[in-house]
C-alpha positions, 0 to 999 in steps of 0.5 A: 237382556232377556231370559231366552238369550244365551250367555256365552261362557268366557274363554279361559285365558292361557299364556303362550309358551316361548321355546326360546326363553323356555318360559310362559309369556302373556299375549293379548288374545286379539290382534292389534287394532281388532275391531270385530266382536270380541269374546270375553276371556277369564284369567285363572289367576283371580277369575278376572274377566276382560273384553278389551285390550286395555283391560287385558294390559292393565290386568297383566301388570298386577302383582297377582297375575305376575306371580301366577304367570311365574308359577304357571309352568310349575302349576301346569306340570303338577296338573299334568301329573295329577291328570295322569294319575287320575287317568290311571285310576280311572282306567283301573276303576273302569276295569273293575266295573267291567269285572263286576259287570261280568260277575253280575252277568254270570250270577244272573245266568246261574240264577236262571239255570238254578230256577230252571232246574228247580222248575224241572225238579218240581215237575218231576216231583209233581209227576211222582206224587200223581203216580202215588195218588189213590186209585179211582176204580175199585180194582185199583183200590184193592191193589193199592191197599194190598200193596200199602198194607204189605209196605206198612207191615214191612215197616213195623218189623 
């Protein structure tokens, strides 16, 4: 077999349910006298792999398989209950994730608004600072210093 060839995963063997007896029974996965290409099966009882009817028939006679088959209904019910619990937990976790995603989105929007407000306040502050800068002409300087001196004398009193 070369490296480029794909190896098919074996099919999980599952017994069939007989509603008349209310039990699970073994049934060969291939029709009697089947001559075509057979897919490999894997039995969950001990991970035994089989590809022929003879291998299957020998395997189902083993004690480990018989014990597994007797408990199959119980195991599948437990697995269904566990699966249901996991689905419920998964659903709760998905809701929680959506809630947190929404909160994160709100925080991001709030941060954008805050940053915009900060930028606007900085611009206003910059405008006020420019208005209070020292004048460049002599006449403006005289008025500027006169108002500053009177403000300083008011502060001293």
